[in-house]
N, CA, C, O and the ligand as a Tripos MOL2 file, in Angstrom:
@<TRIPOS>MOLECULE
protein
  293   291    74     0     0
PROTEIN
NO_CHARGES

@<TRIPOS>ATOM
      1 N         161.7090  -32.4230  -62.3990 N.3       1 MET1
      2 CA        160.6750  -31.4770  -62.8260 C.3       1 MET1
      3 C         161.0100  -30.9370  -64.2120 C.2       1 MET1
      4 O         162.1060  -30.4280  -64.4450 O.2       1 MET1
      5 N         160.0550  -31.0540  -65.1220 N.am      2 SER2
      6 CA        160.3250  -30.6010  -66.4870 C.3       2 SER2
      7 C         160.1960  -29.0800  -66.5700 C.2       2 SER2
      8 O         159.4110  -28.4670  -65.8460 O.2       2 SER2
      9 N         160.9650  -28.4990  -67.4470 N.am      3 LYS3
     10 CA        160.9570  -27.0560  -67.6020 C.3       3 LYS3
     11 C         160.0970  -26.6550  -68.7870 C.2       3 LYS3
     12 O         160.0170  -27.3670  -69.7880 O.2       3 LYS3
     13 N         159.4660  -25.5200  -68.6570 N.am      4 CYS4
     14 CA        158.6380  -25.0090  -69.7450 C.3       4 CYS4
     15 C         159.5270  -24.2390  -70.7250 C.2       4 CYS4
     16 O         160.1750  -23.2700  -70.3300 O.2       4 CYS4
     17 N         159.5690  -24.6460  -71.9770 N.am      5 PRO5
     18 CA        160.4630  -23.9980  -72.9420 C.3       5 PRO5
     19 C         160.1020  -22.5310  -73.1980 C.2       5 PRO5
     20 O         160.9800  -21.7030  -73.4390 O.2       5 PRO5
     21 N         158.8190  -22.2200  -73.1440 N.am      6 VAL6
     22 CA        158.4030  -20.8210  -73.3630 C.3       6 VAL6
     23 C         158.9000  -19.9440  -72.2170 C.2       6 VAL6
     24 O         159.4120  -18.8440  -72.4290 O.2       6 VAL6
     25 N         158.7360  -20.4610  -70.9930 N.am      7 TYR7
     26 CA        159.2100  -19.7270  -69.8150 C.3       7 TYR7
     27 C         160.7190  -19.4960  -69.9150 C.2       7 TYR7
     28 O         161.2130  -18.3940  -69.6740 O.2       7 TYR7
     29 N         161.4350  -20.5560  -70.2730 N.am      8 GLU8
     30 CA        162.8940  -20.4630  -70.3810 C.3       8 GLU8
     31 C         163.3150  -19.4130  -71.4040 C.2       8 GLU8
     32 O         164.2640  -18.6600  -71.1870 O.2       8 GLU8
     33 N         162.5930  -19.3780  -72.5190 N.am      9 GLU9
     34 CA        162.9350  -18.4280  -73.5690 C.3       9 GLU9
     35 C         162.7040  -16.9960  -73.0970 C.2       9 GLU9
     36 O         163.5450  -16.1200  -73.2970 O.2       9 GLU9
     37 N         161.5490  -16.7710  -72.4650 N.am     10 LEU10
     38 CA        161.2400  -15.4270  -71.9670 C.3      10 LEU10
     39 C         162.2160  -15.0250  -70.8710 C.2      10 LEU10
     40 O         162.6380  -13.8710  -70.7910 O.2      10 LEU10
     41 N         162.5720  -15.9910  -70.0270 N.am     11 GLU11
     42 CA        163.5020  -15.7310  -68.9350 C.3      11 GLU11
     43 C         164.8770  -15.3140  -69.4720 C.2      11 GLU11
     44 O         165.4920  -14.3770  -68.9620 O.2      11 GLU11
     45 N         165.3470  -16.0180  -70.5030 N.am     12 SER12
     46 CA        166.6600  -15.6600  -71.0410 C.3      12 SER12
     47 C         166.6070  -14.3100  -71.7660 C.2      12 SER12
     48 O         167.6090  -13.6000  -71.8450 O.2      12 SER12
     49 N         165.4270  -13.9660  -72.2940 N.am     13 GLU13
     50 CA        165.2650  -12.6600  -72.9280 C.3      13 GLU13
     51 C         165.3370  -11.5430  -71.8850 C.2      13 GLU13
     52 O         165.9490  -10.5020  -72.1220 O.2      13 GLU13
     53 N         164.7010  -11.7730  -70.7210 N.am     14 VAL14
     54 CA        164.7640  -10.7910  -69.6330 C.3      14 VAL14
     55 C         166.2190  -10.6020  -69.2000 C.2      14 VAL14
     56 O         166.6700   -9.4720  -69.0120 O.2      14 VAL14
     57 N         166.9490  -11.7030  -69.0410 N.am     15 LEU15
     58 CA        168.3570  -11.6290  -68.6350 C.3      15 LEU15
     59 C         169.1690  -10.8130  -69.6270 C.2      15 LEU15
     60 O         169.9990   -9.9870  -69.2490 O.2      15 LEU15
     61 N         168.9090  -11.0660  -70.9100 N.am     16 LEU16
     62 CA        169.6400  -10.3670  -71.9680 C.3      16 LEU16
     63 C         169.3730   -8.8660  -71.9110 C.2      16 LEU16
     64 O         170.2990   -8.0590  -72.0000 O.2      16 LEU16
     65 N         168.1040   -8.4990  -71.7630 N.am     17 VAL17
     66 CA        167.7360   -7.0820  -71.7230 C.3      17 VAL17
     67 C         168.3320   -6.4030  -70.4930 C.2      17 VAL17
     68 O         168.7870   -5.2610  -70.5700 O.2      17 VAL17
     69 N         168.3310   -7.1120  -69.3490 N.am     18 LEU18
     70 CA        168.9170   -6.5420  -68.1350 C.3      18 LEU18
     71 C         170.4150   -6.3230  -68.3130 C.2      18 LEU18
     72 O         170.9610   -5.3200  -67.8540 O.2      18 LEU18
     73 N         171.0780   -7.2710  -68.9830 N.am     19 GLU19
     74 CA        172.5120   -7.1100  -69.2390 C.3      19 GLU19
     75 C         172.7740   -5.9180  -70.1540 C.2      19 GLU19
     76 O         173.7460   -5.1830  -69.9790 O.2      19 GLU19
     77 N         171.8870   -5.7400  -71.1360 N.am     20 GLN20
     78 CA        172.0140   -4.5830  -72.0310 C.3      20 GLN20
     79 C         171.8530   -3.2810  -71.2590 C.2      20 GLN20
     80 O         172.5530   -2.3040  -71.5280 O.2      20 GLN20
     81 N         170.9300   -3.2650  -70.3000 N.am     21 LEU21
     82 CA        170.7160   -2.0670  -69.4800 C.3      21 LEU21
     83 C         171.9610   -1.7410  -68.6610 C.2      21 LEU21
     84 O         172.3540   -0.5800  -68.5500 O.2      21 LEU21
     85 N         172.5800   -2.7760  -68.0880 N.am     22 VAL22
     86 CA        173.8140   -2.5720  -67.3190 C.3      22 VAL22
     87 C         174.8890   -1.9870  -68.2320 C.2      22 VAL22
     88 O         175.5810   -1.0370  -67.8680 O.2      22 VAL22
     89 N         175.0140   -2.5700  -69.4170 N.am     23 ASP23
     90 CA        176.0160   -2.1420  -70.3940 C.3      23 ASP23
     91 C         175.7900   -0.6850  -70.8060 C.2      23 ASP23
     92 O         176.7200    0.1210  -70.8050 O.2      23 ASP23
     93 N         174.5350   -0.3590  -71.1590 N.am     24 LEU24
     94 CA        174.2070    0.9990  -71.6010 C.3      24 LEU24
     95 C         174.3980    2.0120  -70.4730 C.2      24 LEU24
     96 O         174.8670    3.1260  -70.7020 O.2      24 LEU24
     97 N         174.0280    1.6110  -69.2490 N.am     25 THR25
     98 CA        174.1570    2.5180  -68.1070 C.3      25 THR25
     99 C         175.6280    2.8110  -67.8210 C.2      25 THR25
    100 O         175.9940    3.9460  -67.5150 O.2      25 THR25
    101 N         176.4740    1.7710  -67.9230 N.am     26 THR26
    102 CA        177.9150    1.9680  -67.7300 C.3      26 THR26
    103 C         178.4720    2.9190  -68.7860 C.2      26 THR26
    104 O         179.2660    3.8080  -68.4790 O.2      26 THR26
    105 N         178.0400    2.7190  -70.0440 N.am     27 LYS27
    106 CA        178.5050    3.6010  -71.1240 C.3      27 LYS27
    107 C         178.0240    5.0330  -70.9130 C.2      27 LYS27
    108 O         178.7430    5.9910  -71.1980 O.2      27 LYS27
    109 N         176.7810    5.1670  -70.4040 N.am     28 GLN28
    110 CA        176.2530    6.5080  -70.1780 C.3      28 GLN28
    111 C         177.0090    7.2080  -69.0570 C.2      28 GLN28
    112 O         177.2490    8.4140  -69.1120 O.2      28 GLN28
    113 N         177.3790    6.4390  -68.0440 N.am     29 LEU29
    114 CA        178.1750    6.9940  -66.9470 C.3      29 LEU29
    115 C         179.5100    7.5150  -67.4880 C.2      29 LEU29
    116 O         179.9500    8.6080  -67.1340 O.2      29 LEU29
    117 N         180.1450    6.7160  -68.3490 N.am     30 ASP30
    118 CA        181.4080    7.1420  -68.9600 C.3      30 ASP30
    119 C         181.2190    8.4110  -69.7770 C.2      30 ASP30
    120 O         182.0240    9.3390  -69.7020 O.2      30 ASP30
    121 N         180.1350    8.4400  -70.5650 N.am     31 ALA31
    122 CA        179.8580    9.6030  -71.4110 C.3      31 ALA31
    123 C         179.6210   10.8430  -70.5470 C.2      31 ALA31
    124 O         180.0470   11.9440  -70.8960 O.2      31 ALA31
    125 N         178.9440   10.6540  -69.4270 N.am     32 PHE32
    126 CA        178.6660   11.7720  -68.5220 C.3      32 PHE32
    127 C         179.9600   12.3080  -67.9300 C.2      32 PHE32
    128 O         180.1860   13.5170  -67.8860 O.2      32 PHE32
    129 N         180.8080   11.3860  -67.4750 N.am     33 GLN33
    130 CA        182.0760   11.7920  -66.8580 C.3      33 GLN33
    131 C         182.9960   12.4520  -67.8760 C.2      33 GLN33
    132 O         183.7910   13.3260  -67.5300 O.2      33 GLN33
    133 N         182.8840   12.0260  -69.1510 N.am     34 ALA34
    134 CA        183.6990   12.6090  -70.2160 C.3      34 ALA34
    135 C         183.0510   13.8630  -70.7910 C.2      34 ALA34
    136 O         183.5950   14.4850  -71.7040 O.2      34 ALA34
    137 N         181.8810   14.2360  -70.2520 N.am     35 ALA35
    138 CA        181.1130   15.3860  -70.7460 C.3      35 ALA35
    139 C         180.8510   15.2850  -72.2490 C.2      35 ALA35
    140 O         180.8650   16.2860  -72.9660 O.2      35 ALA35
    141 N         180.6160   14.0680  -72.7030 N.am     36 ASN36
    142 CA        180.3100   13.8250  -74.1180 C.3      36 ASN36
    143 C         178.7890   13.8700  -74.3050 C.2      36 ASN36
    144 O         178.1010   12.8520  -74.2310 O.2      36 ASN36
    145 N         178.2960   15.0810  -74.5480 N.am     37 GLN37
    146 CA        176.8480   15.2960  -74.6020 C.3      37 GLN37
    147 C         176.1480   14.5310  -75.7290 C.2      37 GLN37
    148 O         175.1040   13.9250  -75.4880 O.2      37 GLN37
    149 N         176.7000   14.5420  -76.9730 N.am     38 PRO38
    150 CA        176.0130   13.7950  -78.0510 C.3      38 PRO38
    151 C         175.8990   12.3040  -77.7480 C.2      38 PRO38
    152 O         174.8530   11.6940  -77.9690 O.2      38 PRO38
    153 N         176.9950   11.7200  -77.2350 N.am     39 LEU39
    154 CA        176.9740   10.2950  -76.8950 C.3      39 LEU39
    155 C         175.9980   10.0370  -75.7440 C.2      39 LEU39
    156 O         175.2590    9.0540  -75.7430 O.2      39 LEU39
    157 N         176.0170   10.9380  -74.7750 N.am     40 PHE40
    158 CA        175.1150   10.8130  -73.6260 C.3      40 PHE40
    159 C         173.6580   10.7700  -74.0790 C.2      40 PHE40
    160 O         172.8830    9.9360  -73.6130 O.2      40 PHE40
    161 N         173.2900   11.6740  -74.9900 N.am     41 MET41
    162 CA        171.9100   11.7380  -75.4680 C.3      41 MET41
    163 C         171.5490   10.5000  -76.2900 C.2      41 MET41
    164 O         170.4340    9.9870  -76.1930 O.2      41 MET41
    165 N         172.4950   10.0250  -77.0970 N.am     42 ARG42
    166 CA        172.2600    8.8350  -77.9160 C.3      42 ARG42
    167 C         172.0060    7.6230  -77.0030 C.2      42 ARG42
    168 O         171.0890    6.8350  -77.2350 O.2      42 ARG42
    169 N         172.8370    7.4970  -75.9680 N.am     43 LEU43
    170 CA        172.6710    6.3830  -75.0250 C.3      43 LEU43
    171 C         171.3690    6.5210  -74.2460 C.2      43 LEU43
    172 O         170.7410    5.5260  -73.8810 O.2      43 LEU43
    173 N         170.9700    7.7730  -73.9940 N.am     44 ASP44
    174 CA        169.7290    8.0210  -73.2740 C.3      44 ASP44
    175 C         168.5360    7.4660  -74.0530 C.2      44 ASP44
    176 O         167.6460    6.8430  -73.4760 O.2      44 ASP44
    177 N         168.5260    7.6970  -75.3580 N.am     45 ARG45
    178 CA        167.4360    7.1580  -76.1990 C.3      45 ARG45
    179 C         167.4760    5.6410  -76.2210 C.2      45 ARG45
    180 O         166.4400    4.9820  -76.1330 O.2      45 ARG45
    181 N         168.6800    5.0900  -76.3410 N.am     46 GLN46
    182 CA        168.8090    3.6230  -76.3460 C.3      46 GLN46
    183 C         168.3250    3.0260  -75.0280 C.2      46 GLN46
    184 O         167.6820    1.9770  -75.0030 O.2      46 GLN46
    185 N         168.6530    3.7230  -73.9240 N.am     47 LEU47
    186 CA        168.2130    3.2450  -72.6060 C.3      47 LEU47
    187 C         166.6880    3.2540  -72.5030 C.2      47 LEU47
    188 O         166.0850    2.3200  -71.9750 O.2      47 LEU47
    189 N         166.0760    4.3240  -73.0150 N.am     48 GLU48
    190 CA        164.6080    4.3980  -72.9680 C.3      48 GLU48
    191 C         163.9800    3.2500  -73.7470 C.2      48 GLU48
    192 O         163.0290    2.6210  -73.2830 O.2      48 GLU48
    193 N         164.5170    2.9830  -74.9320 N.am     49 ASN49
    194 CA        164.0000    1.8640  -75.7350 C.3      49 ASN49
    195 C         164.1910    0.5360  -75.0120 C.2      49 ASN49
    196 O         163.3010   -0.3160  -75.0090 O.2      49 ASN49
    197 N         165.3550    0.3700  -74.4020 N.am     50 THR50
    198 CA        165.6580   -0.8990  -73.7370 C.3      50 THR50
    199 C         164.8000   -1.0900  -72.4930 C.2      50 THR50
    200 O         164.3750   -2.2080  -72.2010 O.2      50 THR50
    201 N         164.5390   -0.0040  -71.7540 N.am     51 VAL51
    202 CA        163.6480   -0.0910  -70.5890 C.3      51 VAL51
    203 C         162.2430   -0.5000  -71.0530 C.2      51 VAL51
    204 O         161.5810   -1.3120  -70.4060 O.2      51 VAL51
    205 N         161.8010    0.0640  -72.1690 N.am     52 GLY52
    206 CA        160.5000   -0.3120  -72.7280 C.3      52 GLY52
    207 C         160.4550   -1.7880  -73.0820 C.2      52 GLY52
    208 O         159.4590   -2.4700  -72.8430 O.2      52 GLY52
    209 N         161.5510   -2.2710  -73.6570 N.am     53 ARG53
    210 CA        161.6260   -3.6790  -74.0480 C.3      53 ARG53
    211 C         161.6200   -4.5740  -72.8050 C.2      53 ARG53
    212 O         160.9810   -5.6270  -72.7890 O.2      53 ARG53
    213 N         162.3350   -4.1450  -71.7770 N.am     54 LYS54
    214 CA        162.3630   -4.9020  -70.5180 C.3      54 LYS54
    215 C         160.9550   -5.0200  -69.9470 C.2      54 LYS54
    216 O         160.5450   -6.0960  -69.5130 O.2      54 LYS54
    217 N         160.2180   -3.9160  -69.9460 N.am     55 GLU55
    218 CA        158.8810   -3.9470  -69.3690 C.3      55 GLU55
    219 C         157.9580   -4.8690  -70.1610 C.2      55 GLU55
    220 O         157.1580   -5.6030  -69.5820 O.2      55 GLU55
    221 N         158.0750   -4.8250  -71.4890 N.am     56 ARG56
    222 CA        157.2540   -5.7160  -72.3200 C.3      56 ARG56
    223 C         157.6110   -7.1790  -72.0760 C.2      56 ARG56
    224 O         156.7340   -8.0370  -71.9780 O.2      56 ARG56
    225 N         158.9210   -7.4520  -71.9780 N.am     57 THR57
    226 CA        159.3620   -8.8320  -71.8020 C.3      57 THR57
    227 C         158.9530   -9.3790  -70.4400 C.2      57 THR57
    228 O         158.5050  -10.5200  -70.3330 O.2      57 THR57
    229 N         159.1090   -8.5570  -69.3930 N.am     58 ILE58
    230 CA        158.6870   -8.9890  -68.0560 C.3      58 ILE58
    231 C         157.1680   -9.1580  -68.0150 C.2      58 ILE58
    232 O         156.6590  -10.0760  -67.3710 O.2      58 ILE58
    233 N         156.4520   -8.2760  -68.6970 N.am     59 GLY59
    234 CA        155.0010   -8.4010  -68.7880 C.3      59 GLY59
    235 C         154.5990   -9.7070  -69.4530 C.2      59 GLY59
    236 O         153.6720  -10.3850  -69.0110 O.2      59 GLY59
    237 N         155.3090  -10.0480  -70.5210 N.am     60 ALA60
    238 CA        155.0160  -11.2950  -71.2350 C.3      60 ALA60
    239 C         155.3090  -12.5060  -70.3640 C.2      60 ALA60
    240 O         154.5740  -13.4930  -70.3880 O.2      60 ALA60
    241 N         156.3960  -12.4230  -69.5890 N.am     61 LEU61
    242 CA        156.7650  -13.5280  -68.6990 C.3      61 LEU61
    243 C         155.6930  -13.7290  -67.6250 C.2      61 LEU61
    244 O         155.2780  -14.8570  -67.3580 O.2      61 LEU61
    245 N         155.2530  -12.6360  -67.0170 N.am     62 ARG62
    246 CA        154.2090  -12.7320  -65.9780 C.3      62 ARG62
    247 C         152.9080  -13.2570  -66.5560 C.2      62 ARG62
    248 O         152.2350  -14.0960  -65.9570 O.2      62 ARG62
    249 N         152.5660  -12.7490  -67.7310 N.am     63 GLN63
    250 CA        151.3400  -13.1870  -68.3930 C.3      63 GLN63
    251 C         151.3890  -14.6870  -68.6780 C.2      63 GLN63
    252 O         150.4130  -15.4090  -68.4750 O.2      63 GLN63
    253 N         152.5580  -15.1360  -69.1570 N.am     64 HIS64
    254 CA        152.6990  -16.5510  -69.4660 C.3      64 HIS64
    255 C         152.5210  -17.4070  -68.2160 C.2      64 HIS64
    256 O         151.8400  -18.4310  -68.2510 O.2      64 HIS64
    257 N         153.1420  -16.9790  -67.1020 N.am     65 VAL65
    258 CA        153.0280  -17.7440  -65.8470 C.3      65 VAL65
    259 C         151.5750  -17.7880  -65.3830 C.2      65 VAL65
    260 O         151.1020  -18.8170  -64.9010 O.2      65 VAL65
    261 N         150.8640  -16.6540  -65.5330 N.am     66 ARG66
    262 CA        149.4480  -16.6230  -65.1470 C.3      66 ARG66
    263 C         148.6170  -17.5910  -65.9890 C.2      66 ARG66
    264 O         147.8050  -18.3560  -65.4680 O.2      66 ARG66
    265 N         148.8420  -17.5370  -67.3080 N.am     67 ASP67
    266 CA        148.0240  -18.3420  -68.2200 C.3      67 ASP67
    267 C         148.3860  -19.8250  -68.1550 C.2      67 ASP67
    268 O         147.5160  -20.6950  -68.1580 O.2      67 ASP67
    269 N         149.6930  -20.0890  -68.0980 N.am     68 HIS68
    270 CA        150.1880  -21.4500  -68.2420 C.3      68 HIS68
    271 C         150.4020  -22.1310  -66.8920 C.2      68 HIS68
    272 O         150.4810  -23.3560  -66.8050 O.2      68 HIS68
    273 N         150.4970  -21.3040  -65.8270 N.am     69 LYS69
    274 CA        150.7490  -21.7860  -64.4660 C.3      69 LYS69
    275 C         151.9770  -22.7020  -64.4010 C.2      69 LYS69
    276 O         151.9420  -23.7650  -63.7810 O.2      69 LYS69
    277 N         153.0330  -22.2780  -65.0350 N.am     70 CYS70
    278 CA        154.2580  -23.0680  -65.0640 C.3      70 CYS70
    279 C         155.3840  -22.3470  -64.3300 C.2      70 CYS70
    280 O         155.4100  -21.1180  -64.2640 O.2      70 CYS70
    281 N         156.3010  -23.1150  -63.7870 N.am     71 PHE71
    282 CA        157.4980  -22.5710  -63.1640 C.3      71 PHE71
    283 C         158.6610  -23.4710  -63.5370 C.2      71 PHE71
    284 O         158.4930  -24.6790  -63.6980 O.2      71 PHE71
    285 N         159.8310  -22.8860  -63.6740 N.am     72 THR72
    286 CA        160.9740  -23.7180  -64.0320 C.3      72 THR72
    287 C         161.6930  -24.2050  -62.7900 C.2      72 THR72
    288 O         162.5100  -25.1220  -62.8700 O.2      72 THR72
    289 N         161.4040  -23.6080  -61.6400 N.am     73 ARG73
    290 CA        162.0650  -24.1010  -60.4370 C.3      73 ARG73
    291 C         161.1580  -23.8770  -59.2460 C.2      73 ARG73
    292 O         161.5190  -24.2210  -58.1210 O.2      73 ARG73
    293 ZN        154.9080  -22.2360  -69.5490 Zn       74 ZN74
@<TRIPOS>BOND
     1     1     2 1
     2     2     3 1
     3     3     4 2
     4     3     5 am
     5     5     6 1
     6     6     7 1
     7     7     8 2
     8     7     9 am
     9     9    10 1
    10    10    11 1
    11    11    12 2
    12    11    13 am
    13    13    14 1
    14    14    15 1
    15    15    16 2
    16    15    17 am
    17    17    18 1
    18    18    19 1
    19    19    20 2
    20    19    21 am
    21    21    22 1
    22    22    23 1
    23    23    24 2
    24    23    25 am
    25    25    26 1
    26    26    27 1
    27    27    28 2
    28    27    29 am
    29    29    30 1
    30    30    31 1
    31    31    32 2
    32    31    33 am
    33    33    34 1
    34    34    35 1
    35    35    36 2
    36    35    37 am
    37    37    38 1
    38    38    39 1
    39    39    40 2
    40    39    41 am
    41    41    42 1
    42    42    43 1
    43    43    44 2
    44    43    45 am
    45    45    46 1
    46    46    47 1
    47    47    48 2
    48    47    49 am
    49    49    50 1
    50    50    51 1
    51    51    52 2
    52    51    53 am
    53    53    54 1
    54    54    55 1
    55    55    56 2
    56    55    57 am
    57    57    58 1
    58    58    59 1
    59    59    60 2
    60    59    61 am
    61    61    62 1
    62    62    63 1
    63    63    64 2
    64    63    65 am
    65    65    66 1
    66    66    67 1
    67    67    68 2
    68    67    69 am
    69    69    70 1
    70    70    71 1
    71    71    72 2
    72    71    73 am
    73    73    74 1
    74    74    75 1
    75    75    76 2
    76    75    77 am
    77    77    78 1
    78    78    79 1
    79    79    80 2
    80    79    81 am
    81    81    82 1
    82    82    83 1
    83    83    84 2
    84    83    85 am
    85    85    86 1
    86    86    87 1
    87    87    88 2
    88    87    89 am
    89    89    90 1
    90    90    91 1
    91    91    92 2
    92    91    93 am
    93    93    94 1
    94    94    95 1
    95    95    96 2
    96    95    97 am
    97    97    98 1
    98    98    99 1
    99    99   100 2
   100    99   101 am
   101   101   102 1
   102   102   103 1
   103   103   104 2
   104   103   105 am
   105   105   106 1
   106   106   107 1
   107   107   108 2
   108   107   109 am
   109   109   110 1
   110   110   111 1
   111   111   112 2
   112   111   113 am
   113   113   114 1
   114   114   115 1
   115   115   116 2
   116   115   117 am
   117   117   118 1
   118   118   119 1
   119   119   120 2
   120   119   121 am
   121   121   122 1
   122   122   123 1
   123   123   124 2
   124   123   125 am
   125   125   126 1
   126   126   127 1
   127   127   128 2
   128   127   129 am
   129   129   130 1
   130   130   131 1
   131   131   132 2
   132   131   133 am
   133   133   134 1
   134   134   135 1
   135   135   136 2
   136   135   137 am
   137   137   138 1
   138   138   139 1
   139   139   140 2
   140   139   141 am
   141   141   142 1
   142   142   143 1
   143   143   144 2
   144   143   145 am
   145   145   146 1
   146   146   147 1
   147   147   148 2
   148   147   149 am
   149   149   150 1
   150   150   151 1
   151   151   152 2
   152   151   153 am
   153   153   154 1
   154   154   155 1
   155   155   156 2
   156   155   157 am
   157   157   158 1
   158   158   159 1
   159   159   160 2
   160   159   161 am
   161   161   162 1
   162   162   163 1
   163   163   164 2
   164   163   165 am
   165   165   166 1
   166   166   167 1
   167   167   168 2
   168   167   169 am
   169   169   170 1
   170   170   171 1
   171   171   172 2
   172   171   173 am
   173   173   174 1
   174   174   175 1
   175   175   176 2
   176   175   177 am
   177   177   178 1
   178   178   179 1
   179   179   180 2
   180   179   181 am
   181   181   182 1
   182   182   183 1
   183   183   184 2
   184   183   185 am
   185   185   186 1
   186   186   187 1
   187   187   188 2
   188   187   189 am
   189   189   190 1
   190   190   191 1
   191   191   192 2
   192   191   193 am
   193   193   194 1
   194   194   195 1
   195   195   196 2
   196   195   197 am
   197   197   198 1
   198   198   199 1
   199   199   200 2
   200   199   201 am
   201   201   202 1
   202   202   203 1
   203   203   204 2
   204   203   205 am
   205   205   206 1
   206   206   207 1
   207   207   208 2
   208   207   209 am
   209   209   210 1
   210   210   211 1
   211   211   212 2
   212   211   213 am
   213   213   214 1
   214   214   215 1
   215   215   216 2
   216   215   217 am
   217   217   218 1
   218   218   219 1
   219   219   220 2
   220   219   221 am
   221   221   222 1
   222   222   223 1
   223   223   224 2
   224   223   225 am
   225   225   226 1
   226   226   227 1
   227   227   228 2
   228   227   229 am
   229   229   230 1
   230   230   231 1
   231   231   232 2
   232   231   233 am
   233   233   234 1
   234   234   235 1
   235   235   236 2
   236   235   237 am
   237   237   238 1
   238   238   239 1
   239   239   240 2
   240   239   241 am
   241   241   242 1
   242   242   243 1
   243   243   244 2
   244   243   245 am
   245   245   246 1
   246   246   247 1
   247   247   248 2
   248   247   249 am
   249   249   250 1
   250   250   251 1
   251   251   252 2
   252   251   253 am
   253   253   254 1
   254   254   255 1
   255   255   256 2
   256   255   257 am
   257   257   258 1
   258   258   259 1
   259   259   260 2
   260   259   261 am
   261   261   262 1
   262   262   263 1
   263   263   264 2
   264   263   265 am
   265   265   266 1
   266   266   267 1
   267   267   268 2
   268   267   269 am
   269   269   270 1
   270   270   271 1
   271   271   272 2
   272   271   273 am
   273   273   274 1
   274   274   275 1
   275   275   276 2
   276   275   277 am
   277   277   278 1
   278   278   279 1
   279   279   280 2
   280   279   281 am
   281   281   282 1
   282   282   283 1
   283   283   284 2
   284   283   285 am
   285   285   286 1
   286   286   287 1
   287   287   288 2
   288   287   289 am
   289   289   290 1
   290   290   291 1
   291   291   292 2
@<TRIPOS>SUBSTRUCTURE
     1 MET1         2 RESIDUE 1 A MET
     2 SER2         6 RESIDUE 1 A SER
     3 LYS3        10 RESIDUE 1 A LYS
     4 CYS4        14 RESIDUE 1 A CYS
     5 PRO5        18 RESIDUE 1 A PRO
     6 VAL6        22 RESIDUE 1 A VAL
     7 TYR7        26 RESIDUE 1 A TYR
     8 GLU8        30 RESIDUE 1 A GLU
     9 GLU9        34 RESIDUE 1 A GLU
    10 LEU10       38 RESIDUE 1 A LEU
    11 GLU11       42 RESIDUE 1 A GLU
    12 SER12       46 RESIDUE 1 A SER
    13 GLU13       50 RESIDUE 1 A GLU
    14 VAL14       54 RESIDUE 1 A VAL
    15 LEU15       58 RESIDUE 1 A LEU
    16 LEU16       62 RESIDUE 1 A LEU
    17 VAL17       66 RESIDUE 1 A VAL
    18 LEU18       70 RESIDUE 1 A LEU
    19 GLU19       74 RESIDUE 1 A GLU
    20 GLN20       78 RESIDUE 1 A GLN
    21 LEU21       82 RESIDUE 1 A LEU
    22 VAL22       86 RESIDUE 1 A VAL
    23 ASP23       90 RESIDUE 1 A ASP
    24 LEU24       94 RESIDUE 1 A LEU
    25 THR25       98 RESIDUE 1 A THR
    26 THR26      102 RESIDUE 1 A THR
    27 LYS27      106 RESIDUE 1 A LYS
    28 GLN28      110 RESIDUE 1 A GLN
    29 LEU29      114 RESIDUE 1 A LEU
    30 ASP30      118 RESIDUE 1 A ASP
    31 ALA31      122 RESIDUE 1 A ALA
    32 PHE32      126 RESIDUE 1 A PHE
    33 GLN33      130 RESIDUE 1 A GLN
    34 ALA34      134 RESIDUE 1 A ALA
    35 ALA35      138 RESIDUE 1 A ALA
    36 ASN36      142 RESIDUE 1 A ASN
    37 GLN37      146 RESIDUE 1 A GLN
    38 PRO38      150 RESIDUE 1 A PRO
    39 LEU39      154 RESIDUE 1 A LEU
    40 PHE40      158 RESIDUE 1 A PHE
    41 MET41      162 RESIDUE 1 A MET
    42 ARG42      166 RESIDUE 1 A ARG
    43 LEU43      170 RESIDUE 1 A LEU
    44 ASP44      174 RESIDUE 1 A ASP
    45 ARG45      178 RESIDUE 1 A ARG
    46 GLN46      182 RESIDUE 1 A GLN
    47 LEU47      186 RESIDUE 1 A LEU
    48 GLU48      190 RESIDUE 1 A GLU
    49 ASN49      194 RESIDUE 1 A ASN
    50 THR50      198 RESIDUE 1 A THR
    51 VAL51      202 RESIDUE 1 A VAL
    52 GLY52      206 RESIDUE 1 A GLY
    53 ARG53      210 RESIDUE 1 A ARG
    54 LYS54      214 RESIDUE 1 A LYS
    55 GLU55      218 RESIDUE 1 A GLU
    56 ARG56      222 RESIDUE 1 A ARG
    57 THR57      226 RESIDUE 1 A THR
    58 ILE58      230 RESIDUE 1 A ILE
    59 GLY59      234 RESIDUE 1 A GLY
    60 ALA60      238 RESIDUE 1 A ALA
    61 LEU61      242 RESIDUE 1 A LEU
    62 ARG62      246 RESIDUE 1 A ARG
    63 GLN63      250 RESIDUE 1 A GLN
    64 HIS64      254 RESIDUE 1 A HIS
    65 VAL65      258 RESIDUE 1 A VAL
    66 ARG66      262 RESIDUE 1 A ARG
    67 ASP67      266 RESIDUE 1 A ASP
    68 HIS68      270 RESIDUE 1 A HIS
    69 LYS69      274 RESIDUE 1 A LYS
    70 CYS70      278 RESIDUE 1 A CYS
    71 PHE71      282 RESIDUE 1 A PHE
    72 THR72      286 RESIDUE 1 A THR
    73 ARG73      290 RESIDUE 1 A ARG
    74 ZN74       293 GROUP 0 **** ****
């Protein structure tokens, strides 16, 4: 079964964004435990941006599957 390159690209983008969320959340947990308020707030903004990016990327992936009717597996 051949794979759709657009699907693969969007899929790897979703994976990347999810990994970034894990990374940022871990850092925010550390900042919280260290009571580092400035760092905590900075990470909070980054998390909000990354969540927004995740939603857009997942939206694009779903839209592509609807329009193109393709699956990689
Ligand atoms: Zn496709």
